[in-house]
C-alpha positions in Angstrom: 152.4 -78.8 102.7 155.1 -80.1 100.4 158.6 -78.5 100.7 161.5 -79.2 98.3 164.9 -77.8 97.7 164.2 -76.6 94.2 167.7 -77.1 92.7 168.4 -80.5 94.3 164.9 -81.7 93.2 165.7 -80.6 89.6 169.2 -82.1 89.5 167.9 -85.4 90.9 165.2 -85.5 88.3 162.5 -85.6 91.0 158.8 -86.0 90.2 155.7 -85.2 92.2 152.0 -85.1 91.3 148.7 -84.8 93.0 145.4 -83.2 93.4 144.7 -80.1 95.5 141.4 -78.6 96.5 140.7 -75.1 95.2 139.1 -74.3 98.6 142.6 -74.6 100.1 144.1 -71.9 97.9 143.1 -68.7 99.8 144.6 -66.3 97.3 142.2 -67.5 94.6 139.0 -67.1 96.6 138.4 -63.4 95.7 138.9 -64.1 92.0 136.5 -67.0 91.7 132.7 -67.3 91.6 132.9 -70.5 93.6 135.8 -72.3 95.3 134.8 -75.9 94.8 136.7 -78.3 92.6 140.2 -79.6 92.4 143.5 -78.8 90.6 145.5 -81.7 89.1 149.2 -81.0 88.9 152.5 -82.6 88.0 156.0 -81.3 88.9 159.2 -82.7 87.3 162.7 -81.5 87.6 165.6 -81.7 85.2 168.7 -79.9 83.9 168.7 -78.0 80.6 171.5 -78.0 77.9 173.2 -75.1 79.7 173.3 -77.2 82.9 170.7 -75.0 84.6 168.2 -76.8 86.9 164.6 -76.4 85.9 161.1 -77.3 87.2 158.4 -78.4 84.7 155.0 -77.7 86.2 151.7 -78.7 84.6 148.4 -77.6 86.2 144.9 -78.4 85.1 141.5 -77.3 86.5 138.1 -76.0 85.7 137.2 -73.0 87.9 134.2 -70.8 88.1 134.8 -67.1 87.3 132.5 -64.1 86.9 131.9 -62.8 83.3 132.8 -59.1 83.3 130.1 -58.4 80.7 127.0 -60.0 82.2 128.3 -60.6 85.7 127.1 -64.2 85.7 129.3 -67.2 86.7 131.0 -69.1 83.9 133.4 -72.0 83.8 137.1 -71.4 82.8 139.5 -74.1 81.9 143.0 -73.7 83.2 145.6 -75.8 81.5 149.1 -74.4 82.2 152.4 -76.0 81.2 155.4 -74.0 82.5 159.1 -74.6 82.6 160.8 -72.5 85.3 164.6 -72.3 84.9 166.4 -71.8 88.2 169.2 -69.3 88.9 171.3 -68.9 92.0 170.8 -65.1 92.2 168.2 -62.5 91.1 170.9 -60.7 89.0 171.6 -63.8 86.9 167.9 -64.4 86.4 167.4 -60.8 85.2 170.4 -61.1 82.9 169.0 -64.3 81.4 165.5 -62.9 80.9 167.0 -59.8 79.2 168.7 -62.2 76.7 165.7 -64.4 76.2 162.3 -62.8 76.6 160.4 -66.1 76.5 162.4 -67.5 79.5 160.5 -68.0 82.7 162.7 -68.3 85.8 162.9 -68.3 89.5 165.7 -68.0 92.0 166.8 -71.3 93.6 164.9 -71.8 96.9 166.1 -74.3 99.5 162.6 -74.5 100.9 160.2 -74.2 98.0 156.5 -74.6 98.9 155.1 -76.7 96.0 151.4 -75.8 96.9 152.3 -72.1 96.8 154.0 -72.6 93.4 150.9 -74.3 92.1 148.7 -71.5 93.4 151.0 -68.9 91.8 150.6 -70.7 88.5 146.8 -70.8 88.9 146.8 -67.0 89.6 148.9 -66.3 86.5 146.6 -68.5 84.3 143.4 -66.7 85.2 142.2 -64.0 82.7 142.3 -60.4 83.9 138.7 -59.8 82.7 136.9 -63.1 81.9 134.0 -62.9 79.4 131.6 -65.3 77.7 132.0 -65.5 73.9 128.4 -64.4 73.8 126.5 -63.5 76.9 122.9 -64.7 77.4 120.4 -61.9 77.8 118.8 -61.6 81.3 115.4 -63.5 81.4 113.2 -60.6 82.4 115.1 -58.1 80.1 113.9 -59.9 77.0 110.7 -58.3 75.6 108.6 -59.6 72.8 109.3 -57.9 69.5 105.8 -56.3 69.3 106.2 -54.3 72.5 107.8 -50.9 71.9 109.8 -49.3 74.7 108.5 -45.8 75.5 110.7 -42.9 74.7 112.0 -41.4 77.9 112.0 -37.9 76.3 108.3 -38.1 75.4 107.3 -36.4 78.7 109.7 -33.6 78.1 108.3 -33.1 74.5 104.8 -32.8 76.0 106.0 -30.2 78.5 107.7 -28.2 75.7 104.6 -28.1 73.5 102.4 -27.1 76.5 104.8 -24.3 77.3 104.7 -23.1 73.7 100.9 -23.2 73.7 100.7 -21.2 77.0 102.9 -18.4 75.7 100.6 -17.8 72.6 
């Protein structure tokens, strides 16, 4: 576990990078088809033109998710590049976001867990309902063009005609 003081790290121009196992990110497990693979990440700090500390986080991984159309596993490429501007209080963050809708920010944390931040970014990057561009049909559901599927109402039609004949 890597812990940093988020504002000090940013003001000092700190940089960290590494690779994390997806299996170690418990909050992702229920959203993925499989939990193998790794996440490559890079975190750099700095100060913007308004003298606000920021964290620049890039995250890259290929994860397995479940297609919501066909319910089969599919790969999903995560490539996130986020700049998190830091604020000393929640009220200042809310005020800044109200003025700039594109701003992504966090409150300064004296003990920021970097792995948790990376996992948060992974969660935000996952699609709500992943889908293939075009799903493959199921193997046994494909029938040759010559075979006609029986009409499920054919039996009811026979009963109806029999009932009409019986009443005559």
